[in-house]
Gaussian input, Z-matrix of N, CA and C with variables (Angstrom, degrees):
# hf/3-21g

backbone

0 1
 N
 C     1     B1
 C     2     B2     1     A1
 N     3     B3     2     A2     1     D1
 C     4     B4     3     A3     2     D2
 C     5     B5     4     A4     3     D3
 N     6     B6     5     A5     4     D4
 C     7     B7     6     A6     5     D5
 C     8     B8     7     A7     6     D6
 N     9     B9     8     A8     7     D7
 C    10    B10     9     A9     8     D8
 C    11    B11    10    A10     9     D9
 N    12    B12    11    A11    10    D10
 C    13    B13    12    A12    11    D11
 C    14    B14    13    A13    12    D12
 N    15    B15    14    A14    13    D13
 C    16    B16    15    A15    14    D14
 C    17    B17    16    A16    15    D15
 N    18    B18    17    A17    16    D16
 C    19    B19    18    A18    17    D17
 C    20    B20    19    A19    18    D18
 N    21    B21    20    A20    19    D19
 C    22    B22    21    A21    20    D20
 C    23    B23    22    A22    21    D21
 N    24    B24    23    A23    22    D22
 C    25    B25    24    A24    23    D23
 C    26    B26    25    A25    24    D24
 N    27    B27    26    A26    25    D25
 C    28    B28    27    A27    26    D26
 C    29    B29    28    A28    27    D27
 N    30    B30    29    A29    28    D28
 C    31    B31    30    A30    29    D29
 C    32    B32    31    A31    30    D30
 N    33    B33    32    A32    31    D31
 C    34    B34    33    A33    32    D32
 C    35    B35    34    A34    33    D33
 N    36    B36    35    A35    34    D34
 C    37    B37    36    A36    35    D35
 C    38    B38    37    A37    36    D36
 N    39    B39    38    A38    37    D37
 C    40    B40    39    A39    38    D38
 C    41    B41    40    A40    39    D39
 N    42    B42    41    A41    40    D40
 C    43    B43    42    A42    41    D41
 C    44    B44    43    A43    42    D42
 N    45    B45    44    A44    43    D43
 C    46    B46    45    A45    44    D44
 C    47    B47    46    A46    45    D45
 N    48    B48    47    A47    46    D46
 C    49    B49    48    A48    47    D47
 C    50    B50    49    A49    48    D48
 N    51    B51    50    A50    49    D49
 C    52    B52    51    A51    50    D50
 C    53    B53    52    A52    51    D51
 N    54    B54    53    A53    52    D52
 C    55    B55    54    A54    53    D53
 C    56    B56    55    A55    54    D54
 N    57    B57    56    A56    55    D55
 C    58    B58    57    A57    56    D56
 C    59    B59    58    A58    57    D57
 N    60    B60    59    A59    58    D58
 C    61    B61    60    A60    59    D59
 C    62    B62    61    A61    60    D60
 N    63    B63    62    A62    61    D61
 C    64    B64    63    A63    62    D62
 C    65    B65    64    A64    63    D63
 N    66    B66    65    A65    64    D64
 C    67    B67    66    A66    65    D65
 C    68    B68    67    A67    66    D66
 N    69    B69    68    A68    67    D67
 C    70    B70    69    A69    68    D68
 C    71    B71    70    A70    69    D69
 N    72    B72    71    A71    70    D70
 C    73    B73    72    A72    71    D71
 C    74    B74    73    A73    72    D72
 N    75    B75    74    A74    73    D73
 C    76    B76    75    A75    74    D74
 C    77    B77    76    A76    75    D75
 N    78    B78    77    A77    76    D76
 C    79    B79    78    A78    77    D77
 C    80    B80    79    A79    78    D78
 N    81    B81    80    A80    79    D79
 C    82    B82    81    A81    80    D80
 C    83    B83    82    A82    81    D81
 N    84    B84    83    A83    82    D82
 C    85    B85    84    A84    83    D83
 C    86    B86    85    A85    84    D84
 N    87    B87    86    A86    85    D85
 C    88    B88    87    A87    86    D86
 C    89    B89    88    A88    87    D87
 N    90    B90    89    A89    88    D88
 C    91    B91    90    A90    89    D89
 C    92    B92    91    A91    90    D90
 N    93    B93    92    A92    91    D91
 C    94    B94    93    A93    92    D92
 C    95    B95    94    A94    93    D93
 N    96    B96    95    A95    94    D94
 C    97    B97    96    A96    95    D95
 C    98    B98    97    A97    96    D96
 N    99    B99    98    A98    97    D97
 C   100   B100    99    A99    98    D98
 C   101   B101   100   A100    99    D99
 N   102   B102   101   A101   100   D100
 C   103   B103   102   A102   101   D101
 C   104   B104   103   A103   102   D102
 N   105   B105   104   A104   103   D103
 C   106   B106   105   A105   104   D104
 C   107   B107   106   A106   105   D105
 N   108   B108   107   A107   106   D106
 C   109   B109   108   A108   107   D107
 C   110   B110   109   A109   108   D108
 N   111   B111   110   A110   109   D109
 C   112   B112   111   A111   110   D110
 C   113   B113   112   A112   111   D111
 N   114   B114   113   A113   112   D112
 C   115   B115   114   A114   113   D113
 C   116   B116   115   A115   114   D114
 N   117   B117   116   A116   115   D115
 C   118   B118   117   A117   116   D116
 C   119   B119   118   A118   117   D117
 N   120   B120   119   A119   118   D118
 C   121   B121   120   A120   119   D119
 C   122   B122   121   A121   120   D120
 N   123   B123   122   A122   121   D121
 C   124   B124   123   A123   122   D122
 C   125   B125   124   A124   123   D123
 N   126   B126   125   A125   124   D124
 C   127   B127   126   A126   125   D125
 C   128   B128   127   A127   126   D126
 N   129   B129   128   A128   127   D127
 C   130   B130   129   A129   128   D128
 C   131   B131   130   A130   129   D129
 N   132   B132   131   A131   130   D130
 C   133   B133   132   A132   131   D131
 C   134   B134   133   A133   132   D132
 N   135   B135   134   A134   133   D133
 C   136   B136   135   A135   134   D134
 C   137   B137   136   A136   135   D135
 N   138   B138   137   A137   136   D136
 C   139   B139   138   A138   137   D137
 C   140   B140   139   A139   138   D138
 N   141   B141   140   A140   139   D139
 C   142   B142   141   A141   140   D140
 C   143   B143   142   A142   141   D141
 N   144   B144   143   A143   142   D142
 C   145   B145   144   A144   143   D143
 C   146   B146   145   A145   144   D144
 N   147   B147   146   A146   145   D145
 C   148   B148   147   A147   146   D146
 C   149   B149   148   A148   147   D147
 N   150   B150   149   A149   148   D148
 C   151   B151   150   A150   149   D149
 C   152   B152   151   A151   150   D150
 N   153   B153   152   A152   151   D151
 C   154   B154   153   A153   152   D152
 C   155   B155   154   A154   153   D153
 N   156   B156   155   A155   154   D154
 C   157   B157   156   A156   155   D155
 C   158   B158   157   A157   156   D156
 N   159   B159   158   A158   157   D157
 C   160   B160   159   A159   158   D158
 C   161   B161   160   A160   159   D159
 N   162   B162   161   A161   160   D160
 C   163   B163   162   A162   161   D161
 C   164   B164   163   A163   162   D162
 N   165   B165   164   A164   163   D163
 C   166   B166   165   A165   164   D164
 C   167   B167   166   A166   165   D165
 N   168   B168   167   A167   166   D166
 C   169   B169   168   A168   167   D167
 C   170   B170   169   A169   168   D168
 N   171   B171   170   A170   169   D169
 C   172   B172   171   A171   170   D170
 C   173   B173   172   A172   171   D171
 N   174   B174   173   A173   172   D172
 C   175   B175   174   A174   173   D173
 C   176   B176   175   A175   174   D174
 N   177   B177   176   A176   175   D175
 C   178   B178   177   A177   176   D176
 C   179   B179   178   A178   177   D177
 N   180   B180   179   A179   178   D178
 C   181   B181   180   A180   179   D179
 C   182   B182   181   A181   180   D180
 N   183   B183   182   A182   181   D181
 C   184   B184   183   A183   182   D182
 C   185   B185   184   A184   183   D183
 N   186   B186   185   A185   184   D184
 C   187   B187   186   A186   185   D185
 C   188   B188   187   A187   186   D186
 N   189   B189   188   A188   187   D187
 C   190   B190   189   A189   188   D188
 C   191   B191   190   A190   189   D189
 N   192   B192   191   A191   190   D190
 C   193   B193   192   A192   191   D191
 C   194   B194   193   A193   192   D192
 N   195   B195   194   A194   193   D193
 C   196   B196   195   A195   194   D194
 C   197   B197   196   A196   195   D195
 N   198   B198   197   A197   196   D196
 C   199   B199   198   A198   197   D197
 C   200   B200   199   A199   198   D198
 N   201   B201   200   A200   199   D199
 C   202   B202   201   A201   200   D200
 C   203   B203   202   A202   201   D201
 N   204   B204   203   A203   202   D202
 C   205   B205   204   A204   203   D203
 C   206   B206   205   A205   204   D204
 N   207   B207   206   A206   205   D205
 C   208   B208   207   A207   206   D206
 C   209   B209   208   A208   207   D207
 N   210   B210   209   A209   208   D208
 C   211   B211   210   A210   209   D209
 C   212   B212   211   A211   210   D210
 N   213   B213   212   A212   211   D211
 C   214   B214   213   A213   212   D212
 C   215   B215   214   A214   213   D213
 N   216   B216   215   A215   214   D214
 C   217   B217   216   A216   215   D215
 C   218   B218   217   A217   216   D216
 N   219   B219   218   A218   217   D217
 C   220   B220   219   A219   218   D218
 C   221   B221   220   A220   219   D219
 N   222   B222   221   A221   220   D220
 C   223   B223   222   A222   221   D221
 C   224   B224   223   A223   222   D222
 N   225   B225   224   A224   223   D223
 C   226   B226   225   A225   224   D224
 C   227   B227   226   A226   225   D225
 N   228   B228   227   A227   226   D226
 C   229   B229   228   A228   227   D227
 C   230   B230   229   A229   228   D228
 N   231   B231   230   A230   229   D229
 C   232   B232   231   A231   230   D230
 C   233   B233   232   A232   231   D231
 N   234   B234   233   A233   232   D232
 C   235   B235   234   A234   233   D233
 C   236   B236   235   A235   234   D234

   B1=1.4836
   B2=1.5322
   B3=1.3575
   B4=1.4497
   B5=1.5513
   B6=1.3572
   B7=1.5171
   B8=1.2934
   B9=1.3553
   B10=1.4774
   B11=1.4056
   B12=1.3018
   B13=1.3635
   B14=1.6314
   B15=1.2773
   B16=1.4979
   B17=1.5900
   B18=1.3258
   B19=1.5125
   B20=1.4979
   B21=1.3639
   B22=1.5111
   B23=1.4210
   B24=1.4062
   B25=1.3667
   B26=1.4318
   B27=1.3000
   B28=1.4682
   B29=1.4723
   B30=1.3258
   B31=1.5336
   B32=1.4945
   B33=1.3755
   B34=1.4617
   B35=1.6041
   B36=1.2377
   B37=1.5159
   B38=1.3415
   B39=1.4105
   B40=1.5126
   B41=1.5823
   B42=1.3115
   B43=1.5616
   B44=1.5940
   B45=1.2807
   B46=1.4642
   B47=1.6403
   B48=1.2623
   B49=1.4530
   B50=1.4485
   B51=1.4578
   B52=1.4126
   B53=1.5854
   B54=1.2499
   B55=1.4753
   B56=1.4325
   B57=1.4141
   B58=1.5334
   B59=1.4765
   B60=1.3215
   B61=1.4696
   B62=1.5790
   B63=1.3841
   B64=1.3637
   B65=1.5600
   B66=1.2145
   B67=1.4483
   B68=1.6352
   B69=1.2699
   B70=1.4473
   B71=1.5525
   B72=1.3106
   B73=1.5307
   B74=1.4917
   B75=1.3736
   B76=1.4439
   B77=1.4286
   B78=1.3676
   B79=1.4127
   B80=1.6449
   B81=1.2354
   B82=1.4229
   B83=1.5542
   B84=1.3712
   B85=1.4814
   B86=1.5248
   B87=1.3992
   B88=1.3646
   B89=1.6911
   B90=1.2453
   B91=1.4462
   B92=1.5847
   B93=1.3507
   B94=1.4469
   B95=1.5541
   B96=1.2184
   B97=1.5956
   B98=1.6298
   B99=1.2877
   B100=1.3700
   B101=1.5038
   B102=1.2511
   B103=1.4360
   B104=1.5558
   B105=1.2939
   B106=1.4403
   B107=1.6132
   B108=1.3855
   B109=1.4352
   B110=1.5380
   B111=1.2870
   B112=1.5018
   B113=1.5094
   B114=1.2290
   B115=1.7114
   B116=1.5033
   B117=1.3679
   B118=1.3895
   B119=1.4228
   B120=1.3631
   B121=1.4885
   B122=1.3949
   B123=1.4009
   B124=1.4834
   B125=1.5536
   B126=1.3230
   B127=1.5001
   B128=1.4947
   B129=1.4219
   B130=1.3987
   B131=1.5938
   B132=1.2565
   B133=1.4686
   B134=1.5586
   B135=1.3041
   B136=1.4220
   B137=1.4834
   B138=1.2982
   B139=1.4244
   B140=1.4844
   B141=1.5663
   B142=1.5504
   B143=1.5667
   B144=1.1471
   B145=1.3814
   B146=1.5915
   B147=1.3739
   B148=1.4941
   B149=1.6088
   B150=1.3531
   B151=1.3764
   B152=1.4537
   B153=1.3667
   B154=1.5961
   B155=1.3686
   B156=1.2756
   B157=1.4555
   B158=1.4557
   B159=1.3240
   B160=1.5203
   B161=1.2641
   B162=1.4105
   B163=1.3995
   B164=1.4418
   B165=1.4855
   B166=1.5099
   B167=1.4357
   B168=1.3219
   B169=1.4147
   B170=1.5193
   B171=1.4284
   B172=1.3688
   B173=1.5776
   B174=1.1580
   B175=1.5061
   B176=1.5916
   B177=1.2325
   B178=1.4594
   B179=1.5751
   B180=1.2947
   B181=1.5306
   B182=1.4426
   B183=1.3136
   B184=1.4934
   B185=1.5734
   B186=1.3764
   B187=1.4353
   B188=1.4941
   B189=1.2530
   B190=1.4873
   B191=1.5304
   B192=1.3230
   B193=1.4199
   B194=1.5669
   B195=1.2277
   B196=1.5019
   B197=1.4651
   B198=1.2212
   B199=1.5237
   B200=1.5308
   B201=1.3012
   B202=1.5379
   B203=1.5303
   B204=1.3462
   B205=1.4919
   B206=1.5731
   B207=1.3297
   B208=1.5011
   B209=1.4382
   B210=1.3946
   B211=1.4084
   B212=1.5878
   B213=1.3537
   B214=1.4347
   B215=1.4724
   B216=1.2932
   B217=1.4974
   B218=1.5241
   B219=1.2568
   B220=1.4818
   B221=1.5538
   B222=1.4755
   B223=1.4126
   B224=1.5772
   B225=1.4129
   B226=1.3339
   B227=1.5809
   B228=1.2600
   B229=1.5332
   B230=1.4462
   B231=1.3163
   B232=1.5077
   B233=1.5475
   B234=1.3451
   B235=1.4036
   B236=1.4824
   A1=113.93
   A2=117.61
   A3=121.62
   A4=106.23
   A5=118.28
   A6=118.75
   A7=114.94
   A8=120.58
   A9=122.40
   A10=116.67
   A11=122.72
   A12=128.59
   A13=116.37
   A14=109.13
   A15=117.66
   A16=104.58
   A17=115.52
   A18=122.62
   A19=108.89
   A20=113.64
   A21=114.07
   A22=109.00
   A23=114.64
   A24=122.09
   A25=119.76
   A26=119.32
   A27=125.63
   A28=114.80
   A29=113.51
   A30=117.66
   A31=114.00
   A32=116.35
   A33=117.63
   A34=114.00
   A35=118.69
   A36=115.83
   A37=113.53
   A38=119.59
   A39=118.43
   A40=110.71
   A41=111.19
   A42=115.74
   A43=106.22
   A44=120.50
   A45=123.98
   A46=106.64
   A47=117.34
   A48=117.02
   A49=116.54
   A50=117.20
   A51=121.42
   A52=108.81
   A53=117.57
   A54=117.35
   A55=111.87
   A56=119.97
   A57=118.55
   A58=112.17
   A59=116.54
   A60=117.80
   A61=113.93
   A62=118.01
   A63=119.38
   A64=109.51
   A65=124.83
   A66=119.74
   A67=111.15
   A68=117.29
   A69=116.93
   A70=106.84
   A71=120.20
   A72=121.68
   A73=115.21
   A74=118.33
   A75=119.39
   A76=110.99
   A77=116.01
   A78=124.93
   A79=111.92
   A80=115.86
   A81=120.01
   A82=111.40
   A83=115.89
   A84=112.57
   A85=107.96
   A86=115.53
   A87=122.88
   A88=110.19
   A89=112.39
   A90=118.21
   A91=115.32
   A92=111.54
   A93=123.45
   A94=107.26
   A95=116.83
   A96=127.55
   A97=103.84
   A98=121.59
   A99=121.09
   A100=113.59
   A101=118.68
   A102=120.74
   A103=112.89
   A104=116.91
   A105=122.77
   A106=117.49
   A107=105.95
   A108=114.42
   A109=113.63
   A110=116.07
   A111=117.99
   A112=109.75
   A113=118.37
   A114=116.05
   A115=109.87
   A116=121.14
   A117=122.11
   A118=114.30
   A119=110.94
   A120=121.87
   A121=112.22
   A122=120.57
   A123=127.60
   A124=108.12
   A125=112.53
   A126=112.09
   A127=106.99
   A128=125.74
   A129=123.59
   A130=109.11
   A131=112.98
   A132=110.95
   A133=116.58
   A134=116.12
   A135=119.34
   A136=110.80
   A137=122.99
   A138=126.35
   A139=113.46
   A140=107.58
   A141=103.42
   A142=107.67
   A143=128.83
   A144=131.44
   A145=113.87
   A146=111.35
   A147=112.79
   A148=117.85
   A149=110.76
   A150=115.27
   A151=122.53
   A152=112.75
   A153=120.57
   A154=107.66
   A155=118.68
   A156=124.59
   A157=111.09
   A158=121.79
   A159=127.02
   A160=109.27
   A161=125.01
   A162=131.07
   A163=117.58
   A164=114.44
   A165=112.37
   A166=111.39
   A167=116.80
   A168=123.66
   A169=108.54
   A170=113.73
   A171=122.85
   A172=109.62
   A173=119.34
   A174=119.21
   A175=111.59
   A176=114.53
   A177=118.30
   A178=106.23
   A179=115.67
   A180=122.71
   A181=113.23
   A182=118.76
   A183=124.44
   A184=109.56
   A185=117.48
   A186=115.42
   A187=108.92
   A188=117.34
   A189=118.14
   A190=108.45
   A191=113.34
   A192=127.29
   A193=112.52
   A194=115.86
   A195=119.80
   A196=112.76
   A197=117.22
   A198=119.08
   A199=115.11
   A200=114.97
   A201=119.92
   A202=105.54
   A203=116.64
   A204=117.37
   A205=112.98
   A206=114.88
   A207=110.47
   A208=119.81
   A209=113.07
   A210=119.47
   A211=107.94
   A212=119.62
   A213=122.72
   A214=107.08
   A215=125.72
   A216=126.16
   A217=110.04
   A218=120.15
   A219=125.78
   A220=109.29
   A221=116.41
   A222=118.05
   A223=112.22
   A224=114.60
   A225=121.24
   A226=112.27
   A227=117.83
   A228=118.65
   A229=115.79
   A230=111.38
   A231=121.59
   A232=103.67
   A233=114.35
   A234=119.03
   A235=108.82
   D1=-42.10
   D2=-172.37
   D3=-59.91
   D4=-39.31
   D5=179.11
   D6=-67.46
   D7=-27.87
   D8=179.41
   D9=-76.01
   D10=-43.17
   D11=-170.88
   D12=-90.47
   D13=-37.33
   D14=-169.42
   D15=-91.35
   D16=76.97
   D17=175.85
   D18=-99.35
   D19=145.72
   D20=166.78
   D21=-81.67
   D22=170.39
   D23=170.40
   D24=78.51
   D25=-150.18
   D26=-172.65
   D27=-72.81
   D28=-23.31
   D29=176.39
   D30=-74.17
   D31=-23.36
   D32=-169.06
   D33=-58.39
   D34=-41.75
   D35=178.22
   D36=-63.23
   D37=-40.01
   D38=-178.82
   D39=-66.24
   D40=-35.78
   D41=-176.06
   D42=-71.74
   D43=-39.02
   D44=176.33
   D45=-63.43
   D46=-46.62
   D47=174.43
   D48=-55.66
   D49=-40.94
   D50=179.79
   D51=-71.24
   D52=-34.32
   D53=178.46
   D54=-65.95
   D55=-40.10
   D56=179.86
   D57=-74.65
   D58=-33.16
   D59=173.94
   D60=-63.85
   D61=-29.50
   D62=178.92
   D63=-81.16
   D64=-23.22
   D65=-179.75
   D66=-107.35
   D67=2.18
   D68=-168.18
   D69=-60.68
   D70=-42.96
   D71=-179.48
   D72=-57.21
   D73=-21.19
   D74=-176.14
   D75=-128.91
   D76=24.29
   D77=-178.25
   D78=-57.55
   D79=-48.31
   D80=179.56
   D81=-60.69
   D82=-35.62
   D83=-174.61
   D84=-74.69
   D85=-40.16
   D86=177.61
   D87=-55.96
   D88=-45.66
   D89=176.82
   D90=-59.63
   D91=-37.41
   D92=173.00
   D93=-56.47
   D94=-55.41
   D95=-172.06
   D96=-67.42
   D97=-46.82
   D98=-172.90
   D99=-75.35
   D100=-29.62
   D101=178.24
   D102=-102.72
   D103=8.10
   D104=-175.82
   D105=51.22
   D106=31.49
   D107=177.73
   D108=91.92
   D109=-11.28
   D110=-172.16
   D111=-71.68
   D112=-19.08
   D113=176.81
   D114=-54.77
   D115=-23.92
   D116=-178.93
   D117=-67.12
   D118=-44.17
   D119=173.85
   D120=-61.54
   D121=-46.62
   D122=-176.57
   D123=-58.85
   D124=-41.31
   D125=-170.78
   D126=-83.29
   D127=-25.85
   D128=167.99
   D129=-63.71
   D130=-38.15
   D131=178.57
   D132=-71.40
   D133=-29.42
   D134=170.08
   D135=-63.93
   D136=-40.91
   D137=174.35
   D138=-56.47
   D139=-49.10
   D140=-176.06
   D141=-75.36
   D142=-23.15
   D143=175.29
   D144=-66.41
   D145=-37.15
   D146=176.39
   D147=-68.78
   D148=-16.06
   D149=174.93
   D150=59.53
   D151=27.68
   D152=179.11
   D153=-92.87
   D154=156.40
   D155=178.73
   D156=-156.03
   D157=-159.44
   D158=-175.11
   D159=-49.86
   D160=126.84
   D161=173.63
   D162=87.43
   D163=-10.87
   D164=174.82
   D165=-71.30
   D166=155.58
   D167=175.51
   D168=-107.38
   D169=134.97
   D170=-171.88
   D171=-128.99
   D172=131.89
   D173=175.50
   D174=-116.81
   D175=113.17
   D176=-177.88
   D177=-105.40
   D178=107.73
   D179=178.75
   D180=-114.28
   D181=123.37
   D182=175.07
   D183=55.36
   D184=41.52
   D185=-172.79
   D186=-113.17
   D187=30.74
   D188=172.16
   D189=110.21
   D190=-138.30
   D191=-171.06
   D192=-86.81
   D193=-15.55
   D194=-178.99
   D195=94.10
   D196=9.13
   D197=176.55
   D198=-69.94
   D199=-24.21
   D200=175.45
   D201=-73.72
   D202=-43.46
   D203=179.97
   D204=-64.42
   D205=-33.23
   D206=169.82
   D207=-65.75
   D208=-38.28
   D209=176.52
   D210=-59.27
   D211=-44.56
   D212=-175.31
   D213=-73.14
   D214=-32.25
   D215=173.24
   D216=-65.21
   D217=-33.36
   D218=-179.13
   D219=-67.53
   D220=-21.12
   D221=179.29
   D222=-85.12
   D223=-7.62
   D224=-175.88
   D225=104.92
   D226=-6.38
   D227=171.10
   D228=-65.90
   D229=146.22
   D230=178.37
   D231=-87.59
   D232=124.21
   D233=-175.63
   D234=-118.18

């Protein structure tokens, strides 16, 4: 796999796109495995540090699978 996706030069961007398209449907599971589940704690910490709450407006653009938006919405933020 490393030889397929990690290309130098002009093909690199398209290969990276292909890689993410291939894993998108299982990204959260892969994240769980690679971080030993710690990404849940990190994301909760991001939400706590953001200091948003009920009535706050939050825009989540191109930030992954939307799980942080779900956590923010649980605080009462409007996403």
